[in-house]
Phi, psi and omega in degrees: 000126181284168187295325180301311182292323182299318187280340183250007175285163183294122180264019178068238190274348181276139180222139178242120175247137179249127178282119184238140183245017176199164169297324177300320178292326177302315180299315181292330178290319177298317180294332180281342177100016178295151181281332177195168177235155167251113184269128182226173165235171172060072175301327183290339173264010183075018175100120173229178184295125177286169177292153180302318182300315179299314177304309182303321179285326174295325179293342180281349180285125182270151168087023179202139182278141187248116173248146185237132173290138170247093181221112187283351181194167175277188182090215185277192189238025177255108189260147171276181190289329181287321181293322183295320179292327178298316185294322177291326174298314178299321181300316180296327180287315186290331171297316182296331187269359170081026177287164182268339179192172179229162184234119184227169177186111180235136183233148168282164178305325187279007177090359175268169182284128171291081186290327185302300184294321180294321176297323177297317176291315178305315178299316182297327186276346184304142009268019179293143177286150186232133170250140171268120186272196191285009160306335179301327183283349177262007180285155178288329184219100183294339178289310176298323182299321184298315178297321177298314178299317176301316178300331179283347173083027177273165186275323184204157178243134181261123182210150172253023178068028180067018176243172180299328179229157181293331177294311179299331180258022185300327178294319178288324175307309176300317176302314178299321175298317183290318178291328180293323176050046184076357183277341177201150179274137176261115181249124181274130183221161175092108179074018180283135180206179180297338179278348180231357188293332179287329175291329176287322182293320177296345178272354175111002183283138182235357176227143192227142179234126181217150170280328178046045194265150165227163177247139179230157178284145175287174173279356178300129178256314184274136184231113179285107181288359186263358189211146177228124191279331184252197182292153181293329184274353184277170178295166180301140183290356178252016170238151177221147178275142177209148183299139174263112187300325180292323176295323179289317177304315178304315178296312183295320179301317178299314181293324176298314180293324176294324180286323178295318174301321179298325184273340180258355179273000000 
């Protein structure tokens, strides 16, 4: 079996999603064998809706499912009417561009899930698949939030267990898997890598989300030392983040081996 077939074979119930901030990254995620990508823009803001051009280029990549985040801005997840209308418009656009799913997350001011608006977006997105993103980790009560998200009819919730990283939140992740009881998938995200993916799997998680990123220098040779165009805290403007194919392969191979063990035990 060649490496391409190895990394693209079915891993059963285990799924690997890669967060991508460019069409180039989608190519690398596909080469690494990921099941799907979450395509975003604005890494420094935790991901916002990418441009139509970026989505169109990403859609050309074969052999991988394309999900697009629908998030009009960085910051919190409590949106005003104008922002909500923008989200509805963007769903129409991504459907036109042929994506496989969308990723959303809306909260009320009190930290509960905005079920009314979430249901509206889910209905608008049909027949696309829908993920509820890490807005879940900003809810006041994750147990109630889980039931609310299930009520909205989404397929999965992306969560770090309400901590900065999934490893820190592994106890709650396992609890959410048990409470979900197959009604919705719990996908662990934030800091997921080949070194900890098995620990998360042992908690009962079957879907995993990772950025699998590396930073590479751009083609720019001249660098004006007197000015900085972006935020002071961000990476160098002469570096760009891109998915590392080898990191994706390493995680996928672990999942393949875990699946093999489960079917032979």
